C-alpha positions, 0 to 999 in steps of 0.5 A, a space after each residue: 827938781 827944787 834945790 835948797 842951799 843952806 850955808 854955815 855959821 856966821 855967814 852974812 852973804 850968799 857969795 859963800 855958795 860960790 858958783 856951785 849952784 850954777 855948776 850943778 844947774 849946768 851939769 844936771 842934764 848930763 845926769 838925767 836931772 831936770 833942774 831949773 835955775 828958778 828952782 834953786 833957792 839960797 838960804 839966808 839965816 841969822 847965826 851971828 847974833 848972840 841971842 839966836 839959838 839952834 831952835 830959833 833957826 830951825 823954826 825960822 827955816 820951817 817958816 821960810 820953806 812954807 813961804 816959798 812959791 808953791 808951798 803953804 802953811 799946810 804943804 812943803 813941796 819935795 826938795 833936795 838940799 845942799 848944806 855947808 858946815 853948820 848948815 848940816 846940823 841946822 837941817 837935821 835939827 829942822 828934820 827932827 823937830 818937825 818930822 822926827 823918827 816917826 814922821 820920815 815917811 812924810 818929810 818933803 826933804 828927799 836928798 840931804 847932801 852935807 858938805 863938811 858938816 859939823 855934826 859932832 861940832 868943831 874943835 875951833 869953837 872952843 877958842 872963843 868969839 873974838 879969836 874966831 872972828 879973825 879966822 878967815 876959814 869961817 868969818 869975814 869981819 864979824 864976831 860969831 853968835 854965842 848960842 850957835 857957838 855953844 852948840 858947835 863946841 865939842 861935847 855940847 848938849 845939843 850934839 849929844 841930844 840930836 845925835 842920840 835921837 838919830 840912832 833910832 831913825 829908820 830910813 827904809 821906805 822913807 825916800 829920805 837919803 842923807 850924804 856926807 861929803 868932806 875934805 881932808 885938805 888944808 889950804 895953808 894960805 887961807 888961815 891965820 895961824 892962831 892954833 894947831 887946829 887950823 892944820 889938824 890932820 884928819 880934818 879940813 882945817 875946821 871940821 874933822 872927818 870924824 866930826 862930820 861923819 853920820 856913822 857914829 856909835 853910843 856906848 853906855 857903861 854902868 858901874 857895878 859892885 864887882 871889885 877889880 881892886 879889893 883893897 882901899 881905895 876900891 876900884 869897881 868894874 864898869 860894865 857895858 849896858 845895852 851893847 853898842 848902838 849905831 844909827 843906820 848907815 849914812 853914805 860918807 865920801 872923803 876927798 883929799 883935795 878939798 878944805 873947809 872954805 876958801 876960793 882955792 880949795 873950799 869944798 863949796 866956795 872954790 867951785 866955779 860955774 864952768 867946773 862942771 867936772 869937779 868931783 864934788 859937783 858930779 858927786 852931788 848930782 849922783 846923790 840927787 839921782 838916788 831914788 831907792 835904797 838899792 841905789 843909795 847902797 850902791 852910791 854908799 859903796 862908791 863913796 866908801 871906795 873913794 874914802 879908801 883911795 883918798 886915805 890910802 896914805 897916812 893915818 886915820 883918826 877918831 873922836 871919843 866923847 865921854 859923859 860922866 854922871 851918877 845913876 841919879 842923872 847928876 853930871 860930874 863937873 869938869 873939875 870933879 873927875 879925872 879920866 885915864 885911857 888904859 892899855 895892856 894886860 894890866 890896863 895901865 895908862 903908860 901902856 898906851 901906844 906912842 902918838 895915840 893922842 892928837 888932842 884932848 878938849 874939855 867942854 866947860 859947860 857940860 863937863 864932857 871930855 873929848 879925845 881926838 885919837 889916831 885910830 891906827 895907833 890905837 890899833 897897836 895897843 898891846 894885847 888889844 886890850 883897851 880901858 878907861 879909868 874914872 876917878 870922881 870926887 869927892 872920894 870920901 865923906 857923907 856922899 862919895 864915889 869910888 874909882 871905876 874901870 872899864 876893861 875891854 876884855 873880849 871886846 876888840 878895840 875896833 868895835 869901840 874906836 873906828 876910823 873917821 867916826 865919833 864914839 859917845 861914851 856915857 858912864 854912869 857911876 854909883 853915888 855912895 850915900 852914908 847912912 848917917 846922912 839921915 837917922 832918927 832919934 827917939 822922942 823920949 831922948 834928951 835933945 842932942 846936937 848932930 852937928 859934929 856927926 861923922 860918916 858911919 862908913 856904911 853906905 845905903 
């Protein structure tokens, strides 16, 4: 059995893997697994140079796999993979680039065990290279690479595109089994306290459980011409399009004793060679045992119970990633809209439950707004009615937008917001174009200036 390890972002030394590979090797026979130390390969990829992109790493990974002993340009032998942090998205990107949803029956990757993967990014990526370079959780004496940092920023295009692709993946009869194992522990001695993200609830100090989980959802809303408020300024209704889209279920296990990194609590780096009974060691080996969908479902149920047990005390959290564009595909820039969360029978922002908002972060490049919410507080919403109001600009002129509002009427809040999960909301607005943007005159008429023409008030 070949096992490949893929580290996280801005790592410069294979010591990042700790002694987890040796612990797995020492315990494997107890689980009926044949693992030889010479068949364990430690990945080394460059992510700490600004010019390197996720696509560059994906291409290089494919080449490195084909260069391994026994492989060739035309063949990659079956292998299982353990990743940490950014390593999870790296391997998922490689899998999509070279196999995709229609090539999974041929993929050589059998088990993908992702430890604390940043599948939906990390809140820390926002704070900038120089400051990140001083955080012990990820780095040691270097500044991180900018292009990978951009991918990891909450609400990035890279995350949106890759995760939307995975919605259509069908793992049935493929022999490909993905797992996510993530901690909720905070090693307070490890961090330089630059900001509250390092001790954020529902996270391991770097990656949120909702940011790791491969169970997520896409929810599309389209602006209709149905007016909720008929007097000016008009407010029209946002209606669901295509229902809720979910990927195939992925096994998720949440631990309370592991943090993201560090020799004391790190989900990877804290494991010593003789820690063969450590929960993460035994659980990885149980993942490697899976050889059928039936076994995968059983393992998933076991991880579900692990998560329930470890989250029995305290609140649970979710993320909401909101993308706003018009129906022509043009994105509304970050300074050109306001977004309000609504609640209650009258759908008002002041009716939102106290303590519901943990964090709100804007992606300055994509204009996507990412909310980090206390899910259990959201379930306390009055009358169970939840909504969104979008106020986009410009609101008048030759081209403009009108306010739009989604009301959950008939849709339970827990269909949209789920503990430990991320919900991507794609909002498409009508762009109203005044008829006077383009008119014709008669050739027989005298020349006339239309420099001072005003909007007609009638839209196309």
